C-alpha positions as CSV (number, residue, x, y, z in Angstrom):
1,X,-85.8,-10.0,-68.3
2,X,-87.0,-6.4,-68.7
3,X,-87.6,-5.8,-65.1
4,X,-83.9,-6.8,-64.2
5,X,-82.9,-4.2,-66.9
6,X,-84.7,-1.8,-65.9
7,X,-83.6,-2.3,-62.3
8,X,-80.2,-2.2,-63.1
9,X,-80.7,1.2,-65.2
10,X,-82.0,2.9,-62.3
11,X,-79.1,1.6,-60.2
12,X,-76.9,3.2,-62.5
13,X,-78.4,6.7,-62.8
14,X,-78.7,6.8,-59.1
15,X,-75.3,6.1,-58.6
16,X,-74.1,8.4,-61.4
17,X,-76.3,11.2,-59.6
18,X,-74.4,10.7,-56.5
19,X,-71.0,10.5,-58.1
20,X,-72.1,14.2,-60.3
21,X,-73.6,15.4,-56.7
22,X,-70.1,14.6,-54.7
23,X,-68.3,16.0,-57.6
24,X,-70.1,19.3,-57.6
25,X,-70.2,19.4,-53.8
26,X,-66.2,19.1,-53.9
27,X,-65.3,20.8,-56.6
28,X,-62.8,17.9,-57.7
29,X,-63.0,13.9,-58.5
30,X,-60.0,13.1,-56.1
31,X,-60.2,14.4,-52.5
32,X,-57.0,13.5,-50.3
33,X,-57.1,14.4,-46.2
34,X,-54.0,14.2,-44.6
35,X,-53.8,14.1,-40.5
36,X,-51.5,13.4,-37.7
37,X,-52.5,10.7,-35.9
38,X,-49.1,10.4,-33.5
39,X,-49.1,10.7,-29.9
40,X,-45.4,11.1,-29.7
41,X,-44.7,13.5,-32.6
42,X,-46.4,17.0,-32.1
43,X,-45.5,18.3,-35.8
44,X,-44.6,16.1,-38.7
45,X,-43.4,17.7,-41.9
46,X,-45.2,15.9,-44.7
47,X,-44.7,16.3,-48.6
48,X,-47.3,14.4,-51.1
49,X,-46.8,13.9,-54.7
50,X,-49.0,12.8,-57.3
51,X,-47.4,11.4,-60.4
52,X,-44.1,13.2,-59.7
53,X,-46.2,16.4,-58.9
54,X,-45.6,17.6,-55.9
55,X,-49.3,18.5,-54.2
56,X,-48.6,18.9,-50.7
57,X,-45.8,20.5,-48.8
58,X,-46.9,21.5,-45.1
59,X,-46.6,20.5,-41.3
60,X,-49.0,18.4,-39.9
61,X,-49.9,19.0,-36.2
62,X,-51.1,16.6,-33.9
63,X,-54.8,17.3,-32.1
64,X,-56.2,19.3,-35.0
65,X,-59.7,18.4,-35.1
66,X,-60.3,18.6,-38.8
67,X,-57.5,17.3,-41.5
68,X,-55.6,19.3,-44.3
69,X,-57.8,18.6,-47.4
70,X,-56.6,18.9,-51.1
71,X,-59.5,18.8,-53.8
72,X,-58.1,17.9,-57.3
73,X,-59.2,17.6,-60.8
74,X,-58.0,14.5,-62.4
75,X,-58.7,12.4,-65.2
76,X,-59.7,8.8,-65.3
77,X,-56.5,6.4,-64.8
78,X,-53.8,5.0,-62.9
79,X,-52.0,7.1,-60.2
80,X,-48.9,6.9,-58.4
81,X,-49.2,8.3,-54.8
82,X,-46.0,9.2,-52.9
83,X,-45.7,10.5,-49.4
84,X,-42.2,11.4,-47.9
85,X,-42.3,12.0,-43.8
86,X,-39.2,14.3,-43.4
87,X,-38.3,13.3,-39.6
88,X,-38.2,9.8,-40.5
89,X,-36.9,10.0,-44.1
90,X,-39.3,7.4,-44.9
91,X,-41.1,7.5,-48.5
92,X,-44.9,5.3,-48.8
93,X,-45.4,4.7,-52.6
94,X,-48.9,3.0,-53.6
95,X,-50.7,3.3,-56.8
96,X,-54.5,3.6,-57.2
97,X,-57.3,3.7,-60.1
98,X,-59.4,6.7,-60.1
99,X,-62.7,6.3,-61.8
100,X,-65.3,8.1,-59.9
101,X,-64.7,10.7,-57.2
102,X,-62.3,9.2,-54.5
103,X,-61.4,10.1,-51.3
104,X,-58.1,9.5,-50.1
105,X,-56.8,9.6,-46.1
106,X,-53.5,9.4,-45.3
107,X,-53.2,8.9,-41.3
108,X,-49.1,9.5,-40.3
109,X,-48.7,7.8,-37.0
110,X,-45.3,8.1,-34.9
111,X,-44.0,4.9,-36.6
112,X,-45.9,4.4,-40.0
113,X,-48.4,5.5,-42.6
114,X,-51.7,4.4,-43.6
115,X,-53.4,5.3,-46.7
116,X,-57.0,4.4,-46.8
117,X,-59.0,4.9,-50.0
118,X,-63.0,5.1,-50.5
119,X,-65.6,6.0,-52.9
120,X,-68.0,7.6,-50.1
121,X,-66.5,10.6,-48.0
122,X,-64.7,9.4,-45.0
123,X,-66.2,10.7,-41.4
124,X,-64.1,11.9,-39.1
125,X,-64.4,12.1,-35.0
């Protein structure tokens, strides 16, 4: 029983160490990436709000190698994410929980918006 508790304790501190590393590397505990994945629309104007606070209001260009990055320091809790796409007057709303360092990837396509959440950094090709 002591070995199991020791292993759980070691895993907990390893996870905590990794999360502290990512927090210090990014300077934030919430990292949002927004990118235009559309083949048809070259420029898409997007507004992103978090709990009714606008955090992004820019044009996303197709063909960009790296997406736009938004680094935020937020408290642990439940957040409302709202993405508004101007050209189609489309609004996507989602709720998510923030506990540790979290990455949010927002992919804007010609006909929809896809949001992915992760506790490990995404890899872009």
